N, C-alpha and C positions, 0 to 999 in steps of 0.2 A: 893847487889850493885856490879856493875862491875867497872872495873878499869877506864873506860872512864868517868863514872859519877864522880868518885873521882877526876880525873884530871880536869874535868870541874868545880867542886866545888872549888878546890884549885885555879884555874885560876880566878874564881869569887871573891875569897877572895883577891887575889893579884891585880886584875884589875877590880874593881867594876864599873868604868866609862864605860868600853866597854859593860858590861852587862846591865847597866842602859840605854845605848843608844839602845841596842837590845830590852830591855824591853819597852822603849819608842816607838820604831818602831812597836813593837807588839801591843801596846795600840793604836797607830795611825792607824795601819792597821785594828784593831778591830773596831775603830770608823768609819773608812771609810766603812768597811763591813756593819756596822749597818746602815749607811746612804744609802748604796746601797740597803740594804734589805728594808728600808723604801720607797725608791724611787720605787723599784720594786713593793712593795705593792700598792703604789699610782698609778703606771702605770697600774697595774692589775685592780684597782678600776676604773681608767679612761677608760680602755678598756671595763669594764663591763657597765659603764655609756654610753659609746659610742654605744655599742650594743643595750642598752635599747632605746637610742635616735633614732638610725637607725630603730628599730622596730616601735617606735611610729611614726616616720616620714613616714615610708612606709604605716602604717595604716592610718594616716591622709591624705597622698597623695592619697591612693586608695579611701578613703571616699570623698575626694575633686573631684577626677575624676568621681566617681559614681554620686555625686550630680550635678556636672557640666553637665554631659551627660543628667541627668534627667531634669535639668533646660533648657538645649538646646532643648530637645525633646518637653518640654512644650512650650517653646518659639516658636518653629517651628509650633506646633499645633495651638497656638494662632494667629500667623501670618497668617496661612492658613485660620483660621476662620475669621479673620479681613478682609482678601482679599475677601473671599466669601461674607461676609456681605457688603463689599464695592461694589462688583459687583451687588448684589441684590439692594443695595441702588441706584446705578447708573441706574439700570433698572427701579426702581420705580420712580426715578426722571424723566427719559425719558417718562414713561407712564403718569406721572402727567403733564409734560410739554405738551405732546400731547393732553391730556384731556383738559388742560387749553386753548390751542390753538383752539381745536375743540369747546369748550364752548364759547370762544370769537367769533368765526366765526358764531356759531348758534345764539349768542346774537345779532350780527350785522344783521344777516338774519331776526331774529325775529323783531328787531327794524325797519328794512326796511319794512317787511310785515305789522307790526303794523301801520307804517306811510302810507303804501298803503291802508290799511283798513280804516284808518282815512280819506284819500282822497276819497276812494270809498264810505265811509259812508256819506260824505258830498254830493257826487254826487247822491247817492241813496236818501238821504233826499230831495235834490232838485228835483229829478225825481219823488219821491212820492208826493211832493207838486204839481208838474205839473200834475201827473196822477189824483190826487184828484181834481184839478181845471178842468181837462178835463172831469172827471166823472160828476162833478157838471154841467158843460156846456152840456155834453151829456145827462144827465138826464133831464135838462131843455129843451134841444132840442127835446128829445124823448117825453116829456110831451106835447110840442107844436105840434109835428107831430101827436101824438095820438088825440089831440083836433081837429086838422085840418082834420084828417081822420074821426073822429066821425062826424064832420060837413058835410064832403063830403058824408058820408054814409047816413046821415039824409037827405041831399038834394037829393040824388040819390034814394032813396027808394020811 
């Protein structure tokens, strides 16, 4: 032991309140240090969790961007396909409308032609009856002329 230690021990015996106060300060400082150590541990744990969350966030963000780009590409392709189909449909509708218009015109023409045939048919029927009557009249007239010629030949011979 050295002299200073002995002097401190004697002072401790004579003035214990001073050393109790110093001892209390040391205990308080030890408690504060323990709390700081706990806080530092918690902070390091929080930092670790923060890094994990940032890694997960960046992973999720990159997945989101990738999926978003893929969906946008698919969407654009489908829009183009729909537009192409719409153009084809419009062309088909135009063709169908033109075909319907043409068919209606042909139907009107056919109806007019059928009506004209019906009128001609009536005229032809009437003309056939007239021709039949004229044939009958002609054949009777021819028969009469042949009789008269035969009589004239008989008289002239």
